[in-house]
C-alpha positions as CSV (number, residue, x, y, z in Angstrom):
1,M,25.6,36.1,41.7
2,S,23.7,34.0,39.2
3,I,23.8,35.5,35.4
4,Q,20.7,37.1,35.7
5,Q,21.8,39.0,38.3
6,V,24.8,40.1,36.9
7,F,22.9,41.0,33.6
8,W,20.6,43.1,36.0
9,A,23.1,45.0,37.5
10,Q,25.0,45.8,34.6
11,F,22.2,46.8,32.8
12,R,20.5,49.2,35.5
13,D,24.2,50.6,36.2
14,R,24.7,51.4,32.4
15,I,21.2,53.3,32.0
16,F,22.0,55.0,35.6
17,R,25.6,56.3,34.6
18,L,24.1,57.1,31.2
19,N,21.5,59.2,32.8
20,H,24.3,60.7,35.5
21,F,26.2,62.0,32.3
22,L,23.3,63.1,30.6
23,A,22.1,65.5,33.5
24,M,25.9,66.8,33.7
25,I,25.6,67.9,29.9
26,S,22.1,69.5,30.7
27,G,24.1,71.6,33.5
28,W,26.8,72.5,31.2
29,L,23.9,73.5,28.6
30,V,22.5,75.5,31.1
31,L,26.0,77.8,31.7
32,L,26.1,77.9,27.9
33,I,22.5,79.1,27.7
34,T,23.0,81.6,30.1
35,L,26.1,83.0,28.7
36,I,24.3,83.0,25.2
37,C,21.6,85.0,26.9
38,C,24.0,88.0,28.5
39,Y,25.8,87.9,24.6
40,G,22.0,88.7,23.4
41,V,21.4,91.4,26.2
42,Y,25.1,92.9,25.5
43,T,24.5,93.1,21.8
44,R,20.8,94.7,22.2
45,Y,21.5,97.1,25.0
46,V,25.1,97.9,24.9
47,L,25.6,98.1,21.7
48,G,22.3,98.4,20.2
49,T,22.3,95.8,17.4
50,P,20.3,92.8,18.7
51,D,21.3,89.2,17.1
52,T,18.8,87.3,15.7
53,W,19.9,83.7,16.8
54,S,20.4,83.9,20.6
55,Y,16.8,83.6,21.4
56,P,15.9,80.4,19.4
57,V,19.1,78.9,19.9
58,C,18.5,79.1,23.7
59,A,15.2,77.6,23.2
60,Y,16.8,74.9,21.3
61,L,19.2,73.9,24.0
62,L,16.6,74.3,26.8
63,C,14.6,71.2,25.2
64,F,18.1,69.5,25.4
65,V,18.1,70.3,29.0
66,V,14.8,69.1,29.8
67,F,15.0,66.0,27.9
68,F,18.3,65.1,28.9
69,A,17.9,65.8,32.5
70,T,14.4,64.6,33.4
71,S,15.3,60.7,33.5
72,H,18.2,61.5,36.1
73,A,15.9,63.0,38.0
74,L,13.4,60.4,38.2
75,Q,16.1,58.0,39.0
76,E,17.1,59.9,41.8
77,G,13.8,60.4,43.1
78,I,13.6,64.2,43.1
79,H,11.2,64.3,39.8
80,V,7.5,65.7,40.7
81,R,5.9,63.1,42.6
82,I,3.0,63.0,44.9
83,D,3.8,61.5,48.1
84,L,0.6,62.3,49.9
85,L,-0.4,58.9,50.6
86,Q,3.1,57.7,51.8
87,E,2.3,59.7,54.8
88,W,-1.2,58.4,55.4
89,F,-0.5,54.7,55.2
90,P,2.1,52.7,57.0
91,G,4.7,50.4,55.6
92,K,3.5,47.8,52.9
93,A,0.5,50.1,52.2
94,T,3.2,53.0,51.2
95,R,5.1,50.4,49.1
96,I,1.8,49.4,47.4
97,A,0.7,52.8,46.7
98,T,4.0,54.0,45.6
99,T,3.9,50.9,43.1
100,I,0.6,51.7,42.0
101,G,1.7,55.3,41.5
102,D,5.0,54.2,39.3
103,I,3.2,52.1,37.4
104,L,0.5,54.9,36.2
105,T,3.6,56.7,35.6
106,T,4.9,54.0,33.2
107,I,1.7,54.0,31.3
108,F,2.2,57.9,30.9
109,L,5.6,57.8,29.9
110,S,4.5,55.0,27.1
111,L,1.6,57.4,25.9
112,F,4.2,60.4,26.2
113,F,6.9,58.7,24.1
114,Y,4.3,57.8,21.5
115,Q,3.4,61.3,21.2
116,V,7.0,63.0,21.0
117,W,7.7,60.3,18.3
118,K,4.9,60.9,16.1
119,V,6.1,64.6,16.8
120,F,9.3,64.0,15.9
121,F,9.0,61.5,12.9
122,E,6.9,64.2,11.2
123,G,9.3,66.8,11.4
124,Y,12.0,64.2,10.2
125,S,9.7,62.8,7.4
126,T,8.7,65.8,5.8
127,T,12.2,67.8,6.4
128,R,10.4,70.7,8.3
129,I,12.1,73.6,8.8
130,D,11.8,76.1,11.9
131,E,10.5,79.5,11.2
132,T,13.2,81.3,12.9
133,E,16.0,83.2,11.1
134,L,18.2,79.9,11.6
135,A,15.8,78.1,9.5
136,W,17.3,74.7,10.9
137,P,15.4,71.5,10.3
138,V,13.5,70.8,13.3
139,A,14.6,67.3,13.5
140,L,17.8,68.3,14.5
141,V,16.6,69.5,18.0
142,Q,13.0,67.1,18.0
143,W,15.3,63.8,18.1
144,S,16.2,64.9,22.0
145,M,12.2,64.4,22.9
146,P,11.8,60.7,21.9
147,F,15.4,60.0,23.2
148,G,14.5,61.7,26.6
149,A,10.7,60.3,26.9
150,G,12.1,57.0,26.0
151,L,14.8,57.0,28.7
152,M,12.6,58.2,31.3
153,F,10.2,55.0,30.2
154,I,13.3,52.7,30.8
155,T,14.3,54.5,33.7
156,Q,10.8,54.2,35.2
157,L,10.7,50.3,34.7
158,L,13.9,50.0,36.4
159,V,12.8,52.0,39.3
160,I,10.1,49.4,39.7
161,A,12.3,46.4,38.6
162,A,14.6,47.3,41.3
163,R,11.8,47.3,44.2
164,F,11.5,43.8,43.6
165,I,14.5,42.7,42.3
166,D,16.9,44.5,44.6
167,G,14.5,44.5,47.3
168,R,15.5,48.3,48.0
169,E,14.0,51.5,47.0
170,L,16.0,53.6,44.9
171,P,17.3,56.6,44.4
172,H,21.1,55.5,44.8
173,Q,21.9,59.4,45.2
174,D,24.5,59.3,42.5
175,S,26.5,56.7,43.1
176,W,27.2,55.7,39.5
C-alpha cells in the first residue's frame, strides 16, 4: 500500500467511526428524550403540576439527535435517496446516475452547511437567548447544526471518493 492509500484508509475510517459514535450518542439521546417526556406526562397528569423545562429540553436534544445521526445514515446508505433510476438503467449507467446524484447531494450539503453556519454564527455573535423558561444561549444547541451538516458534507465526499479510490460502493454496514 502506498502512503496515500494508507492516509485515505485512515481518514475514511476515522470519519466513519466518528459517524458511528455520534449515531450511538443519538440513540442514547432518544432514550433520554423518552424518559424526559414520560416525566413531563407524569408531572402534568398525575401530580397536576406541569413542569416548564421538559418540552424545550426535548426539542434541543432532538436537534442533536438529527444532526448527529444523519451523517451515519448517509454513510450506511439508509438516508433518503431516490433510487428509481437505478432500476431503469443497468450497470455502468446506474453508477453514472448515482454519481451525478451524489454530486448534486454534495452541492446541496455545501449550501445547507453555509445556511446553518449563518444561523449559528448570528446566534453566537449576538449572544441570543432562547424565548423559553430556560433562557439558554441558543448557540449551546445551534453548534450542532453546522457540525452535523459539515460532517454530512465530508461523509458525502468520502462516499463519492470511495467509489473511485476503493472501487466499491459504500455502505460498509457498520464494520467500523
